[in-house]
Backbone as CSV, one residue per row, in Angstrom:
resi,resn,N_x,N_y,N_z,CA_x,CA_y,CA_z,C_x,C_y,C_z
1,MET,30.583,155.609,166.833,31.280,154.754,168.369,32.197,156.104,168.746
2,GLU,32.055,157.016,169.562,32.936,158.176,169.529,34.620,157.113,169.801
3,THR,35.194,157.344,169.137,36.801,156.859,169.635,37.317,158.015,169.698
4,LYS,37.979,158.288,171.439,39.900,158.204,171.243,40.555,158.218,171.126
5,TYR,41.483,158.789,170.086,42.424,158.504,169.633,44.337,160.273,170.668
6,THR,45.080,159.503,170.246,46.137,161.116,170.849,47.102,159.928,169.771
7,ILE,47.741,161.967,169.738,48.366,161.379,168.094,49.996,161.735,169.220
8,LEU,51.007,161.020,168.897,52.074,161.931,170.158,53.490,162.317,168.591
9,VAL,53.840,163.015,168.646,54.741,163.322,168.126,56.011,163.921,168.929
10,PRO,57.270,163.171,168.488,58.897,163.255,169.016,58.995,165.724,169.305
11,GLY,59.193,165.069,170.410,59.125,166.834,170.502,57.772,167.728,170.384
12,GLN,56.147,167.461,171.028,54.922,168.571,170.859,55.217,168.064,172.080
13,PRO,54.207,168.415,172.598,53.250,167.174,174.086,51.735,167.118,172.668
14,ALA,51.291,165.545,173.720,49.969,164.975,172.598,49.497,165.547,171.993
15,ARG,48.334,164.967,171.384,46.998,165.377,171.540,46.114,165.035,171.490
16,GLU,45.227,164.871,172.200,43.969,164.251,172.106,42.756,164.787,171.034
17,GLY,42.044,163.768,170.916,40.928,164.012,169.859,40.188,162.906,169.454
18,THR,39.001,162.676,168.995,37.810,161.615,169.129,37.269,161.776,167.725
19,VAL,37.145,160.225,167.138,36.363,160.128,165.659,35.248,158.331,166.164
20,ASP,34.670,158.983,165.806,33.376,158.149,164.694,33.634,157.128,164.611
21,ILE,33.754,155.914,165.021,34.673,154.692,164.242,33.200,153.279,165.247
22,PRO,32.320,152.444,163.948,31.927,151.729,164.269,32.094,150.267,165.390
23,MET,31.576,150.146,165.899,32.628,148.999,166.922,33.324,148.231,166.188
24,ARG,32.452,146.790,165.105,33.959,146.728,164.841,34.169,147.522,163.251
25,PRO,35.220,148.450,162.778,34.583,148.603,161.363,35.406,147.862,161.104
26,SER,35.114,147.496,160.223,34.950,147.277,158.336,36.094,148.214,157.584
27,TYR,36.882,147.935,156.647,38.520,148.650,155.795,37.923,149.943,155.662
28,GLY,36.197,149.730,155.443,35.460,151.078,154.426,35.740,151.717,155.123
29,ASN,35.429,151.560,156.409,35.188,152.797,158.077,36.082,153.012,157.789
30,LEU,36.701,152.051,158.057,38.397,153.169,158.525,38.865,154.047,157.513
31,LYS,38.607,153.550,156.042,39.449,154.295,155.247,38.686,155.143,154.889
32,THR,37.138,155.700,155.339,36.789,156.950,155.711,37.238,158.003,156.880
33,ALA,37.024,157.147,158.129,36.738,158.229,158.828,38.581,157.862,159.600
34,VAL,38.963,156.849,159.200,41.250,157.825,159.989,41.601,157.974,158.459
35,VAL,41.361,157.331,157.745,42.497,157.924,156.783,43.492,158.946,156.788
36,PRO,41.954,159.939,156.543,42.396,161.518,156.312,43.043,161.977,157.431
37,MET,42.656,161.350,158.226,43.144,161.781,159.726,44.719,161.768,159.643
38,LEU,45.209,160.794,159.608,46.330,160.953,158.992,47.461,160.415,158.276
39,ARG,46.541,161.121,156.999,47.688,161.673,155.619,47.968,163.072,156.496
40,THR,46.378,163.812,157.460,47.673,165.224,158.011,48.360,164.857,159.116
41,ILE,48.691,163.891,159.671,49.368,163.738,160.688,51.070,163.041,159.984
42,ILE,51.014,161.433,159.467,52.442,161.368,158.385,52.052,161.351,157.143
43,ASP,53.916,162.124,156.558,54.215,162.342,155.704,53.570,160.649,154.362
44,GLY,52.947,160.166,153.938,53.265,159.128,153.358,52.173,158.394,152.844
45,ALA,53.273,157.104,153.232,52.146,155.655,153.683,52.220,155.791,155.396
46,TRP,51.497,155.134,155.857,51.245,155.088,157.083,51.383,153.276,157.009
47,GLU,51.762,152.811,158.579,51.801,151.122,158.852,50.636,150.895,159.688
48,HIS,50.250,150.340,160.214,49.496,149.853,161.792,50.537,148.327,162.198
49,VAL,50.460,149.221,163.639,51.112,148.014,164.820,49.824,147.766,165.241
50,THR,50.099,147.445,166.382,49.431,146.137,167.309,49.770,146.102,168.682
51,ILE,49.012,147.074,169.359,50.009,147.555,170.826,49.446,147.453,172.018
52,MET,49.857,147.639,173.274,49.206,147.186,174.668,48.834,148.659,175.259
53,LEU,48.650,149.508,175.718,47.865,149.865,176.364,48.496,150.209,178.314
54,GLU,48.201,150.907,178.932,48.732,151.075,179.713,48.045,150.517,181.201
55,ASP,46.801,149.790,180.660,45.695,149.343,181.225,45.129,148.124,180.683
56,GLY,46.446,147.329,180.109,46.614,145.987,179.109,45.600,145.439,178.037
57,SER,45.586,146.282,177.655,44.044,146.126,177.159,44.370,146.368,175.753
58,ARG,44.862,145.373,174.533,45.073,145.757,173.436,44.370,146.236,173.066
59,SER,45.074,147.552,171.399,44.792,148.053,170.977,45.533,148.900,169.243
60,ASP,45.095,149.987,168.421,45.984,149.541,167.150,46.746,151.200,167.381
61,MET,47.550,151.403,166.940,48.725,152.436,166.646,48.751,152.747,164.468
62,PHE,48.896,153.656,164.957,49.349,153.586,163.202,50.784,154.991,163.429
63,VAL,51.899,154.293,161.639,53.296,154.576,162.429,53.252,155.052,160.421
64,ASP,54.683,156.005,160.555,54.830,156.283,159.266,55.502,155.255,158.299
65,GLU,55.078,154.526,157.797,56.082,152.894,157.755,57.429,153.407,156.247
66,HIS,57.687,154.144,156.613,59.332,153.812,156.273,59.946,155.635,157.048
67,PHE,58.908,154.709,158.210,61.025,155.478,159.400,61.547,155.509,159.484
68,VAL,62.203,154.068,159.160,63.819,154.485,159.637,64.387,154.978,157.687
69,ALA,63.801,154.712,156.554,64.995,155.066,155.538,64.499,157.274,156.262
70,LYS,63.405,157.316,156.496,64.000,158.430,156.518,64.051,159.113,158.086
71,ARG,64.547,158.957,158.736,65.482,158.515,159.803,65.120,159.902,160.477
72,LEU,63.344,160.063,160.420,62.882,160.288,161.752,63.414,159.625,162.953
73,PRO,62.566,161.271,164.386,63.473,160.735,165.412,62.696,159.998,166.441
74,LEU,62.809,159.539,167.411,62.153,158.825,168.278,61.419,158.620,168.556
75,ASN,60.406,158.308,169.129,59.183,158.522,170.222,59.207,157.520,170.759
76,PRO,59.942,157.860,172.316,59.864,157.310,173.008,58.655,156.787,173.985
77,GLU,57.418,158.273,173.574,56.205,157.455,174.187,55.361,156.174,173.356
78,ALA,55.435,155.963,172.445,54.701,155.582,171.140,56.316,153.577,171.037
79,THR,57.227,154.197,171.215,57.894,153.072,171.618,57.445,151.994,172.351
80,ALA,57.152,152.904,173.855,56.581,152.474,174.484,55.303,151.137,174.806
81,HIS,54.369,152.096,174.542,53.083,151.799,173.666,53.572,149.811,172.675
82,TYR,54.450,150.385,171.865,54.549,149.109,171.793,55.822,147.987,171.838
83,ARG,56.507,148.302,173.009,57.161,147.583,173.515,56.139,146.809,174.788
84,ARG,55.443,147.507,174.933,54.725,146.819,176.616,54.226,145.066,175.839
85,ALA,53.381,145.503,175.744,52.745,143.402,175.328,54.346,142.230,175.069
86,THR,55.606,142.383,175.052,56.529,142.115,174.370,56.895,141.612,175.847
87,LEU,57.656,143.388,176.654,58.019,143.174,177.810,56.773,142.337,179.221
88,THR,55.607,143.214,178.993,54.527,142.136,179.829,54.514,140.261,180.056
89,GLN,54.754,139.800,179.006,54.534,138.272,178.697,56.196,137.621,178.695
90,GLU,57.389,138.528,178.949,58.077,137.839,178.779,59.503,139.026,179.691
91,PRO,58.951,139.083,180.880,60.446,140.061,181.655,61.114,140.209,181.737
92,GLY,61.656,139.197,181.222,63.633,139.551,181.041,64.302,139.901,179.338
93,THR,62.875,140.716,178.949,63.977,141.313,177.566,64.263,142.257,178.316
94,ASN,65.196,142.625,176.979,66.048,143.378,177.348,65.657,144.496,176.079
95,PRO,64.573,146.139,176.917,63.404,146.657,175.824,64.658,147.110,174.375
96,ASN,65.996,147.916,175.485,67.142,148.021,174.360,67.783,147.747,172.986
97,GLY,67.008,146.332,173.610,67.535,145.557,171.997,66.005,144.768,170.582
98,MET,64.725,145.872,171.679,63.226,145.497,170.415,63.759,146.703,169.896
99,PRO,62.864,146.814,168.747,62.852,147.968,167.351,62.393,149.137,168.376
100,ALA,61.950,149.561,167.474,61.749,151.239,168.240,61.037,151.868,166.609
101,ILE,59.362,152.410,167.638,58.946,153.269,167.136,59.528,155.216,166.683
102,LEU,59.577,154.891,165.283,60.814,156.515,164.923,59.116,157.637,164.411
103,GLY,59.334,158.608,164.554,58.496,159.868,164.188,57.086,159.694,164.912
104,PRO,55.922,161.005,163.590,54.741,160.710,164.161,53.728,159.837,164.599
105,ALA,52.666,158.984,165.701,52.164,158.074,165.702,50.598,158.077,166.071
106,VAL,49.347,157.744,165.864,48.984,157.693,166.270,47.870,157.017,167.051
107,VAL,47.612,156.844,168.158,47.436,155.354,169.067,46.049,155.751,169.566
108,PHE,45.510,154.671,169.234,43.473,154.712,169.457,43.494,153.590,170.260
109,HIS,42.302,154.939,171.110,42.836,153.860,172.745,41.684,152.886,172.866
110,ARG,41.191,152.768,172.116,40.424,150.722,171.561,40.848,149.939,170.448
111,GLN,40.910,148.958,170.405,41.607,148.537,169.274,39.896,148.423,167.567
112,ILE,40.454,149.039,167.128,40.154,149.122,166.053,40.059,148.019,164.325
113,TRP,40.933,147.974,164.812,41.405,146.927,163.113,41.657,145.842,164.198
114,PHE,40.465,144.916,163.073,40.313,142.602,162.452,40.607,142.516,162.242
């Protein structure tokens, strides 16, 4: 299944692409289809993050696992995706008190991590 993704790198325009991933991929499917692409964007280990897209659907994002230690720059768009679920369910939450996403991120436009 062709799956849309967006690469978000602080200070750069968003880049979009597609990758062929089964509807309910196994870890092996993800390792084959997604990991090589992540390695070209994220320098080192990557981490999965569950997010909510603007339309309210659950999705998946991948970020640099060591973004704090590397002191990577704030990624406002990735941070908005990350915070959206909590802010939707708990409207009084102060977003500035929530964790942020730093450095590059890859946002998938559907759930791929099961």
